[in-house]
N, C-alpha and C positions, 0 to 999 in steps of 0.2 A: 818500646811502644811507638817511638817516633818513626822508626824505619819500617814498621809493619805495613802501613798503607802503601808506601813506596814499593816494598817488595811484592805486595799483592798485585799492584798495578803492573809491575814488570813481569810478574808471572803470567798474568792474563795477556800481556803484550806478546810475550814469547810463545804462549800457547796459541794465540790467534794466528801468528805468523807461521807457526809450525803446521797448523791445520790448513792454512791457505797454501803453503808450499806442497803439502801432501795432496791436497785436492788438485792443484795444477799438475803435479807429477802423475796423479792417477788419470787425469784427463788426457795428458800427452801419451801415457802408456796405452790407454784404451784406444786412442786414435792411431798411433803408430803400430801397436802390437795388439790386434783385436783378440788374440787368444788369451791374453792376460785378463781381459774383462770377464772371461768365463770362469776363472779361478775364484774360489772364495777368498775374502779379504784376510782370513787367518793364515792362509798359506803364503801370502805375499810378504807378511812381516815376520 
């Protein structure tokens, strides 16, 4: 029970950074490769 809040905070920390990295990669891909932006997100992952 003691480690539960710490693990949850780490989980949100890693999830936030993963979303931020994916968003920055998506922006770079859409800027450098515009034809990737026309694809649905399901085909990219």
